[in-house]
N, C-alpha and C positions, 0 to 999 in steps of 0.2 A: 541350413541356417543354424547359427550358434545360439547359445542361450541369451535371452533378452537382458540387456543392461538398463536398469532403472536408476535415475538420479533423484533423490529425494531431498526437497528444500523444505526445511520446517525447523523453527526456533524453540519449540516447546519439546524438551526431551521425552516426557511421558507421552505425549501425542505421537511423536516420532516413533517411539518403541512400540506403541499399539498398532500404529499404521503399518509399520515394517512387518509386524506379526501377521497381520491380515494379508498383506501382500504375498508373503511367504506361503501361506495357506492356499492362495488362489493361483499363484504362479511360483510353484517350488523350484522350478529350473532357473528362475531369473536371479541375476546378480544385483545386489542393490548397493549404490554408493551413497554415502551420507549417513546421517542427515547433515545437510549444510545449513547453517543457521542465519547467514547474513547475505545481502545483496553483493557486498564486496567480495566475500569469499566465493560466491557462486559465479560471479563474472570472471574472476581469476581461473576458477576451474575449468569453466566452459571454453576457455582459450585453447584447451587441448582435449578435454573430455568430449566424446561423441556418443551420448546416451541415445538408446532407442526411444526411451519414453522418459518424461520428466513428470513427477508428482510434486506439486508445489503449493505451500500455503501462500496466500496473497500478502499476509503481513509477516514480514521477517524482522530479525533483531533491529536491523538499521534502516528499515524503510520498506517500500512496496516491491513485491517480486517482480511485477510488470516491468520494472525498470531494467531488471535482468534481461528480459526477452526483447525489449525494444532496443536495448544497447548492444546486444550480442547477435551474431549471426546464427539463429536457432533454426534448425530444419527438421526437428522431430516433434511429435505431438506432446501436448501438455494436459494433465488433469489437474485442475486447480481445486484447492480445499480451503475452506475458511469458515469461521464462525459467523461471519457477517456477509450479507448479500448485497452490500453497497457497491461492489465492484463487478457485478455480474455482467454487465453490458460490456464494460472494458475488457474483461477477461475473455469474452468471445471475439473481440476485435483482433486478437492474436491466435495462434494456431492451437486453440484449446479444443479438446474433443469431449471435455465433460466438466462439470462445476458441481463439487460435492460439498455440502454443507456439513460442518462438524456438529455432533460427533459422528464420525464416518460409519455409515451403515454398511455391512458386509455385502449385502446384495446389490447395493448401488455402486460399490466399488467393483464388484464382479461385472456389472453391466458396463461400466466405464472401460474396464479391460477388454471385454468382448468387442466394444466399439473400436478400441485401439487396434486389435488383431484385424478386424474387417477393413480398417482404413490404412493399415500399415504399408501396403504397396503403393498407395497413393502418394505418400510422403517421399517416396524415392523418384517421383516424377518431376522433371525439370519445370514443366508448365505450371505444376501445382506449387512448386517452390517459388516460382516467380509471383504467383498470385499471393502467397503468404507475404513475401517482400513487400507488395503493394499494400496489403493490409497494415503491415507495420508502419509503412509511410503515411497511409491515411491516418492511423492512430496518432503519430506524432504531429501531424500538421492540422488536425482538427479537433484538438483536445477541448471539451466543454467543461466548464467550471460549475460547481454546484450553486443552484440559485436560492435554495431554501433547505432549513434543517428541521427535523422533527426533535422535539424535547420533552421532557416529563415535567409536569406540574401537578403534584399530587397523583391522582389516578387520570389525570387528563393528559392527553398528547397535544402538543401545540406546534404549529407551523411557524417558523421564524425566517424571514427573508435574510439572505446573506448581507444585504446592504444594512440591516438593522443590527448587526453583530458588532459589539464593540471589542470583544476579545474572548478567546478561549483559554481556559486556565485548567492545569492539571494539579489536582489535589488527591484525595483518595480516589476520585472519579474525575471524568472530564466535564467540566462546566462550560456552558455557554453564557456569556454575560450580554444581555439585551441593552440597546441604547437607553432605554428606560430605568436601567439599574438593576433589574431583576436577573437573578442567577438561576439557570435551569441545567439539570442533569441530562447529559446526552448518553447515548448508548456506545459512544466510541471507547475503544480500548487504549487508544494512544493518540498524542498529538500528531504522530506521523501520518496516521490514517486521515486526519482531518486536513493536514497541510497539503496532501496530495489532491484534494477536492477543491481547493480555493484558488481564486484568481490572484496571482502573485502582484498584480498591480494595486490590489486593495489590501492584502493580508501579508504579513511578515512573521516568520518564526523567530521571535526575538531572543528566546532561550529555551531550556528544557521545559520550563513551566508555562510559558505564554506564547500564543499567537495573537498579534495585535492588528487592529484595523486602522488604516491610515487617517480616515476622517475623524477618529476619536482621539488622536494624539494632541494634547494640549501644548506641551513644550518639551525641549531636551536640553541637557547639559552634559559637557564632558568633564571628567575628573582628571587628575594628574597622571593616573595610570593609563588613560586612553579609553576607558569604559564610558559608555553612555547611559545616563539615567533619563528614562522616558517617563513623563508625568502624563497620565491619561485624564480625559475629561470626566470619567466616572470613578467614584470612590471604590467601586467594586472591582476595578482594574488597578490594584495598587501600582505604585512606581516599579517599573520594570527595568532591569539592568541588562544592557547589551554588552557582551564581552568586548575586550580590546581587539580579538581576532576577527569579530563579526562587525566592528564599528564602521569599517570603510564601506563595506557592502550595504550596510543599514542606511548609512547616509545617502548612498546613491539611490537606494529604494525610496527614501523620503522625498529626495529631490526630483525623482522621476527620471 
């Protein structure tokens, strides 16, 4: 058996450098490809690359890495890493062998690699690969959306139902705007993470700064350039501009 080939998906250079250093200490014979920072780059690479193991952050530069694995024909195990545990259940719906929370602990990484070696023969089994493909299929067909969010109000943590969310907005941090007009700080790092959890029938990513909820739209108007200005029912969700490129799909979303 030749040296193990590991593909690393990670969009934070310092984190990637630290993780590569750890892996080399624990698996000195392994070759490491990457770090790959985006879903698009990973999907393109995996058209030809055949890694023995993938170590992947869940949040990449342009979206959620789970999209890489549900859209690609992956037949090797995956160790997921993330600073957030929001996606733990989803992660184990694909062929994950472990789920490591950042900062990565060396002993926990060693344990994950040990599990990989124990299971390695299983991933070459046709029946097992068929089971993995069924898991991917189940994951695609039974996606559940987040029904409530935890937010911060001073020292208190509050539960907010998704149906009560008027919009999410990105400033220095990610805010949730409640239907009563109150703005709450969330623990999310990006709107990409939130977008993945929301029911697209109710929520739409209008632009880089806003995810808006359909019931809280008051009116819309187009300008001469083709952009759409959206007026929300709440002052805390200011006028939202939808680009010309997204205008058509936005109209279809509004019209159902």
